[in-house]
N, C-alpha and C positions, 0 to 999 in steps of 0.2 A: 653648252655642254661641249661645243664645235670650240669654242676658244679654251678649255680644258685640255683638250686634243690636240690644239696647235703647241700648248705650255709644254706637254709629254714629247710632244714631234724633236721641238725644238729642244729640249732638254737633254732629248737622246740624242741627238746629234750633235750637240756640244761636248756630250761626255765620251763620246767614238773619237772627236775629235782630239780631244786633250788627251787621252789616253795610247793613238798612235801616234801623237806627235812626240810624247813621253820617251816609246818605244825606239820609234826613229833616230832621238838623241843618243840614247845609250849604246845602240848597235853602231851609231857612225863614231862614238867616242871607242868603242873596244874596237872596232878594225883599225883606228887612227894608233892606238898604243900596240897592238899585235904588228903593224905594219912597220913601226918604229923601234921595232926590237932590236939589240945589238948585242955582239960578240962583248961577254964582260960583264953585262948589266946583271944588277942581281933583281931576281922576280918571286913571286909568289904565286902559286896555284889556285886554284878553285879548291882544293882540297885542305890547304895551309901549309902544303911543303914551302919552303926556301932557298934557292939555289941561284946560282950562277950560271948565265948562259953558255957552254962553251960550241956549240955546233947551231944551225940555223938554216930551214930548208925552206919552200914554197908553203909546206904541210906542217912539219913536223918543227918543233925546238927540243935541245937537248940542255939538260940543265944538271951540274954538277951539286948535290946538296953537302957533300963531304967530301974531303981529299982520295978520291979512287973511285967514288960512288956517282954513277951518271944516269940519269933516268929520263926517258924519252916523252915527251908527251906532245897532244896535239898543239897547235897556237891558240884553238877555242879555251886552253885551261889554263892561260897564264892570266889571273885577273887584276894582275899589276905589277907594275914597278917599285920595287922598295923604295924608298925615299933614304937615303946615307943620316945614320943618326949625328946630330952634333955633340961633339966631345964635351964632358962634362955637365951634362943634361942626363939625369936619370943614372950614370955612371955607378952613385956611391951604392952600398946596398943599405937596404931599412935597418935602422937600428932595432939589435932584438929586446926586447922588454921581457925583462924580469920576472918570473910566475913567482907566487907564495909558495914558501917552503910546505909549509903544510895546511890542508885545507880543515873548515872547520866540522868536527864530528856532529851529529845532531844527537839531540840528548839520550839515554836510554829509552827510557818511557817515555816519549814522545808520540809515539805511534796509538798506545795505550791509551795515554794523555787525549787523543784526538779522537778516540771512538769514544771516550765519555761523555767528552762535549756534545759529539753530535747525538746522541740519546737522549740529551737534557730538555 
């Protein structure tokens, strides 16, 4: 009985240690990214907005999403820096698939034939 209790306590302590270690690593990475923000960097917010950093303070960042539209966010709202796209990869639109000109119409007596077959 005591051996099972020891296993449960050790397993619980190990789980707590592993989860807090992961959270600390994530928090450190987020803090490093937020402190490394620079003017002109293209960033993505946690809401999915993408824009260019136009102004920085200790607490806030101003992002220009389209020419003339500037939005103010807290630094915690910045999810990451958008990596520049490589030219030539994914630049061409996908080829369109031609759809058939006319779809096949069901036979006129198809529904009635099916009901008759079910009765048999």
